Structure formats: structure tokens, C-alpha cells
C-alpha positions as CSV (number, residue, x, y, z in Angstrom):
1,V,49.8,82.3,20.3
2,A,47.4,81.5,23.3
3,L,46.8,77.9,22.1
4,N,50.5,77.3,21.4
5,F,51.5,78.6,24.8
6,A,48.9,76.5,26.6
7,K,50.1,73.4,24.7
8,A,53.8,74.2,25.4
9,Y,53.0,74.7,29.1
10,L,51.4,71.2,29.3
11,E,54.1,69.6,27.3
12,K,56.8,71.1,29.6
13,C,54.8,69.7,32.5
14,E,54.6,66.2,31.0
15,K,58.3,66.2,30.4
16,K,59.1,67.8,33.8
17,D,61.0,70.5,32.0
18,Y,60.7,73.5,34.4
19,T,63.2,75.7,32.4
20,P,62.0,79.1,31.2
21,F,59.9,79.4,28.0
22,Q,62.1,80.5,25.1
23,D,59.6,80.9,22.2
24,F,57.1,83.2,23.8
25,N,56.9,86.8,24.9
26,I,55.9,86.7,28.6
27,T,55.4,89.6,30.9
28,G,57.8,90.0,33.8
29,W,55.2,89.1,36.5
30,V,54.3,85.9,34.7
31,Q,57.9,85.0,34.1
32,Y,58.6,85.6,37.8
33,S,55.6,83.5,38.8
34,L,56.7,80.7,36.5
35,N,60.2,80.8,37.9
36,Q,58.8,80.5,41.5
37,N,55.8,78.1,41.0
38,F,56.0,76.3,37.7
39,E,57.1,72.9,39.1
40,K,54.4,73.1,41.8
41,S,51.8,74.1,39.3
42,C,52.6,71.2,37.1
43,Q,52.4,68.8,40.0
44,Q,49.0,70.2,41.0
45,I,47.7,69.8,37.4
46,N,49.0,66.2,37.3
47,E,47.5,65.3,40.7
48,N,44.2,67.1,40.2
49,L,43.6,66.7,36.5
50,G,46.0,64.1,35.1
51,K,46.6,64.1,31.4
52,I,44.9,67.1,29.7
53,E,43.8,67.5,26.1
54,I,43.0,71.0,24.8
55,K,40.0,70.8,22.5
56,N,38.4,73.9,21.0
57,L,38.3,77.7,21.3
58,E,35.3,78.4,23.5
59,A,35.4,82.2,23.7
60,A,37.6,85.2,22.9
61,Y,37.1,88.5,24.7
62,L,38.9,91.8,24.0
63,Q,39.1,94.1,27.0
64,K,38.1,97.5,25.7
65,Y,41.1,99.8,25.3
66,T,41.3,102.9,27.6
67,K,44.0,105.4,27.9
68,D,45.1,103.8,31.2
69,L,45.2,100.2,30.1
70,D,46.8,98.2,27.3
71,P,44.3,96.1,25.4
72,I,44.2,92.4,26.5
73,D,42.7,89.4,24.8
74,L,41.3,86.6,26.9
75,M,41.3,83.4,25.0
76,V,39.3,80.4,26.5
77,F,39.7,76.8,25.3
78,T,37.8,73.8,26.3
79,M,39.8,70.9,27.6
80,T,39.3,67.3,28.8
81,S,41.0,65.6,31.7
82,E,41.5,62.0,32.5
83,K,40.6,62.6,36.2
84,V,37.7,65.2,36.0
85,Q,34.6,64.6,34.0
86,K,32.9,68.0,34.2
87,P,33.7,70.8,31.7
88,L,37.1,72.4,32.1
89,F,38.8,75.5,30.5
90,V,42.2,76.9,29.7
91,N,42.1,80.7,30.1
92,V,45.0,82.6,28.6
93,W,45.4,86.4,28.7
94,I,47.5,88.1,26.1
95,Y,48.6,91.8,25.7
96,H,48.3,93.1,22.2
97,D,51.7,94.6,22.4
98,K,53.9,91.9,20.7
99,N,51.5,89.2,22.0
100,F,52.9,89.1,25.5
101,I,51.4,86.3,27.7
102,S,50.0,87.9,30.8
103,G,48.4,84.9,32.4
104,I,47.3,81.3,32.2
105,N,44.8,79.3,34.2
106,F,43.5,75.7,34.0
107,S,40.1,75.5,35.8
108,E,36.4,74.8,35.9
109,R,35.8,78.5,35.3
110,N,35.3,80.1,31.9
111,Y,36.7,83.5,32.8
112,S,35.1,85.2,29.8
113,I,31.7,84.8,31.5
114,D,33.0,86.8,34.5
115,V,34.6,89.4,32.3
116,K,31.5,90.1,30.3
117,K,29.4,91.0,33.5
């Protein structure tokens, strides 16, 4: 689900299709954020990174379940960019409850390293 969502995100950016995602369960906050900032986010990705290719699963981290929190998976994929030569990552957070997407980030940071600390 995480990989498919990240690929769909980039595909929509390439096509300049800023309509809502139909094939994914997305939390209300992420949907609101996409409605407000998706076009701007796509423009920034294009300006800063250019064409992106997602490569491999780098890390998977399960937030330990507590009575106050729903369990969340963090899936981290490596990616390459036509404009940046250093290692880059796609970080996708997913709630276990019906695989709801709760966040996505394209960056130089592998967030699973921060989470493990």
C-alpha cells in the first residue's frame, strides 16, 4: 500500500492531476493537507528533485501499540532523482486500521533512524 501510494503520488504530480486520491484510504488530516497543498508540493518536488524513481524498501518500522495510540507502520523506500545525487528517501506512514495513509515525505532523511532512537 505504501509503495503504491508513493508511486500514485508521483504519477499524479507528473500528470499535474491534483484531484483527490480515489483508490487509497487517507486520514482526514492528510486529505485536508493534500487538498490545500498538493499542487505546491508537486511543484517543489519537480523544482528541487526533478523526475524521481522509487527503488527499494530501505526500512520498515512498527510503532509499538499502546492503549492510547493506534499502531502505525513507517515504510521507507530509497529513491533516485535527476537533480540530486545524494541518497534520498520516501517515508510513508500507515495506520494498521484499514491501511489508512497518515503521511508521506520525500527527503534526504530516513525517518526510521529517528524513530528508533
